[in-house]
N, C-alpha and C positions, 0 to 999 in steps of 0.2 A: 605435612602431607600435601602433595601437589595433585592436581587434577590433570591427568594426561589423556586428553581425548582429541581427536581430529575433527575437522569441520563436518565430515560425512556423519560422524556419530552424533553431532548436534541435532540432526533430524530426529533422532530417537529420544532426545531429552526434551522434557516440557520446558519451554522457554520461560525465563523470568521476565514476563511482560511488564510487571510493575517497575522493574529496574530500567528496562528500555524506555518505558513511558517517562519515568522521572528524568532520565538522561536527556531525552529530547527537549523537555521543557526547560531544563537547566541550560541546555545549549541555546535555545531560542532566547532566553533571558540574556545570556552572555552576548549573543550576536546583536540584540537590540541595544544593549549597553554600549557596544562598540560600533554602533551605527552601520551595521552591515545592511546593504540595500537589497540584496537578492535572497532573503531568508527562505522564501517558499521554494525557489529553485534549488537552493542548497539542500533543503529537506528532501525534495524529489530526487536529487542526485544521490542522497544516502539510500533511498529506496531502490534506485537503479543499481547501485553497487551491491545491495543485499540480493537483488534478483540475479545478478551475475554469479554470485557465490552459490545461491540455491541451484541455479541451472546446472552447475557442475556436478551436483549430487542428486538432484530430483527434478523431474518435470511431470506435470499432470497428464500430458497427452503428447502425441507425435505431431499434431498440427491443430491450429485454431482457425475456425471460420465462423461465419455468422450463425451457422446451424448449431454449433456446440459452444459458442462463447459463454452462454449462461452457465452451463455445467462446468466449464473450465474455471471461470472466475469463482464460482461457489467452492470448487475443490481447492483452489489456491487459498482462499480465505480460511477454509476449514483446516487445512494442513499446516499452514504457516502461522495464522493468527488465532486459530482455535475459535473461529467466529462463524455464526450462522447469519446469513444475509438474505435480503430479497433484492432482486434485480428487475429493472424495467428497461426494455429496449424501446427507444423512441425512434422509429424508422424514418419519420418525417424529417427530424433534425439530426439524425444519425448520432444519437446519444445513447450511452449506456449509463444508467443511473443506479447506483448501488446504495442500499440503505442498510446500515449496520447499527443495530440498537445496543450492541454491547462491544463497541470498538475497543480493541485492546490498547490502543495508543491514545485514546481520548476519553478516559473514564470520568474525569472530573472537569469542572468549569474552572479555568484559570484566567481570572480577570486581568492579571498583570502581563499576559503575553499578547494581548490584542487579537488580531485576526490571523493567528498562526496556530495550526492544528497538526497533531501527529499524523492525521490522515494524509497530509502532503507526502509523507514517506511512503504510505501505501499507494498513492497515485503513481509515484515513480516506480515502485516495485512491480505492480501489476502490469503496467504498460511495457516495462522492460522485459519482464519474463515472457510475455506473449510475443514480443518482437523476437526474442532469442529463439523461442520455439519455432516461429514461422520462418526464420532466416534459412534454416536447412531445408524446409519444405516449400519454399518459394510461394507461400500463401500470400494472397493479395490483401488480406485483412490486416489493417494497422489500427491501433488505438493510441490516442494521445491523452495525457492528463489535461482536463479542462479546468475543474475547480472543485474545491470543497464547498459545497452549497450550504451545508449545516454541519455543526460539530458539537459534541458534548463539551469540548474545550471552550466553545463560544457560549455555552449555556443552553444549547438546544437539547431536545430529548433524545435525538439520535444523530448519527453521522451520515451525511449523504455526500457521496463522492461521485463526480460526473466525469466521464470520459467521452471523447469524440472518436468515432470510428469512420473509416473509409475503406 
């Protein structure tokens, strides 16, 4: 029996996050073993590619600006990652700080992967999805992935992802 669904139907299916999470950490181990230098950027690239696919079938809003950025990011995390988050906007440093206590991609501490977290995929995905939404609306708000400040994969209690906005 084969499963014949298209990508748009995947939005209606609850994702097998544990399989995605496992795959990411096996991939990181493989890249480390083969001395790949830009692992974080490659993980973010995966996230950007995921965002491009999602954008073809779903977007949370018609435009993103500083007024609705919190609501948009909360909606993306809820819809795609089934996660409830808290967000802090640091206007002085132009940072968006996302805290995810139940990160779908960083559920466990992985000592053998070093400072590589599944959150890197999320950083790429969120920033790319917002960029794609704003391209058509010519919004001036842009966000860039900055860092995974804390991660359950590192042994922290929660994942904290940081974006820079302009």
